[in-house]
C-alpha positions in Angstrom: 0.0 0.0 0.0 1.4 3.4 -0.9 0.2 6.9 -0.1 -0.1 9.8 -2.6 1.0 12.8 -0.6 -0.4 16.4 -1.1 3.0 17.6 -2.5 3.0 14.7 -4.9 -0.6 15.4 -6.0 0.5 18.9 -6.9 3.3 17.6 -9.1 1.1 15.3 -11.2 0.4 18.1 -13.6 4.1 18.0 -14.4 4.0 14.3 -15.0 6.0 13.3 -11.9 5.1 10.3 -9.8 6.5 10.1 -6.3 5.1 8.0 -3.5 5.8 7.9 0.2 5.9 4.8 2.3 2.5 3.9 3.7 1.6 4.0 7.4 -1.7 3.2 8.9 -1.8 6.3 11.2 -2.2 9.9 10.1 -3.3 9.4 6.5 -4.0 12.8 4.9 -7.5 13.3 3.4 -7.7 13.0 -0.4 -8.9 16.1 -2.2 -9.6 17.0 -5.8 -9.1 14.8 -8.8 -5.9 12.8 -8.5 -4.6 10.5 -11.3 -8.0 10.9 -13.0 -9.9 9.7 -9.9 -12.5 12.2 -8.8 -12.6 13.4 -5.2 -14.9 11.1 -3.2 -14.3 8.0 -5.3 -12.4 4.7 -5.3 -10.9 4.0 -8.7 -9.6 0.8 -10.3 -7.2 1.1 -13.3 -6.8 -1.4 -16.1 -4.7 -4.6 -15.7 -1.0 -4.1 -15.8 -1.4 -0.5 -17.0 -0.2 1.5 -13.9 -2.1 4.8 -13.8 -3.2 4.3 -17.5 -2.6 7.9 -18.4 -4.9 8.9 -15.5 -7.9 7.0 -16.9 -9.4 4.6 -14.4 -11.5 1.7 -15.8 -13.9 1.6 -12.8 -15.0 4.4 -10.5 -17.1 3.8 -7.4 -18.7 6.6 -5.3 -21.3 5.1 -2.9 -20.6 3.4 0.3 -21.2 -0.4 0.4 -20.2 -3.2 -1.9 -19.4 -3.0 -5.6 -19.1 -6.3 -7.4 -16.4 -6.8 -9.9 -16.6 -8.8 -13.1 -13.8 -9.9 -15.4 -11.1 -8.2 -13.3 -8.0 -10.4 -13.2 -4.3 -9.8 -12.7 -2.6 -6.7 -11.2 -4.6 -3.4 -11.0 -4.0 -0.2 -9.2 -6.8 0.5 -6.7 -6.8 4.1 -5.4 -8.9 5.5 -2.6 -9.6 9.2 -3.3 -12.6 9.3 -0.8 -12.8 12.0 1.8 -13.9 12.2 5.4 -11.9 9.2 6.5 -13.7 6.6 4.4 -11.8 3.4 3.6 -11.9 0.7 1.0 -11.5 -3.1 1.3 -11.1 -5.8 -1.3 -13.3 -8.9 -0.7 -13.1 -12.4 -2.1 -16.9 -12.8 -2.2 -19.6 -10.8 -4.0 -21.5 -8.1 -2.2 -18.7 -7.4 0.3 -18.5 -11.0 1.7 -15.8 -13.5 2.1 -12.3 -12.5 3.1 -12.4 -8.7 3.1 -8.7 -7.5 3.2 -7.2 -4.4 4.6 -8.5 -0.9 5.1 -7.2 1.3 2.3 -7.2 4.8 3.6 -7.9 8.0 1.8 -4.9 9.1 -0.4 -3.5 5.5 -0.6 -3.3 3.0 -3.5 -2.3 -0.6 -3.9 -1.1 -2.7 -6.8 -3.4 -5.7 -6.3 -4.0 -9.0 -8.0 -7.8 -8.8 -8.4 -8.1 -12.4 -9.7 -9.5 -13.7 -6.4 -11.3 -10.5 -5.6 -15.0 -10.3 -6.4 -16.0 -7.0 -4.8 -14.7 -3.7 -3.4 -16.3 -2.4 -0.2 -16.4 1.3 0.4 -16.6 1.8 4.2 -18.1 4.9 5.9 -16.1 6.2 8.8 
């Protein structure tokens, strides 16, 4: 899990990509569109495409479970939600099964989505 910092977000316009090591405490709130992911959303980028020129393939806004279909291999999953909301990846549909981690606002992971069938957006 990696965090996109405020300073880094400001450099995206120049095409720079810098990340800081992730910690679970003190995550800054995400704000504005970052890497093509609108504020308040969790975005998934295409398989093995990194940030895909800032074009996510999936964008989720509402709290609760969002089922995935046909998502296999490694994908960036970025949490650009606000207000302390987190995201989890789950092996079952509808937010069931093994729901892994709490991806905080401003963080992303490079995740193998092959065993993942849903992404759960969790209200703080």
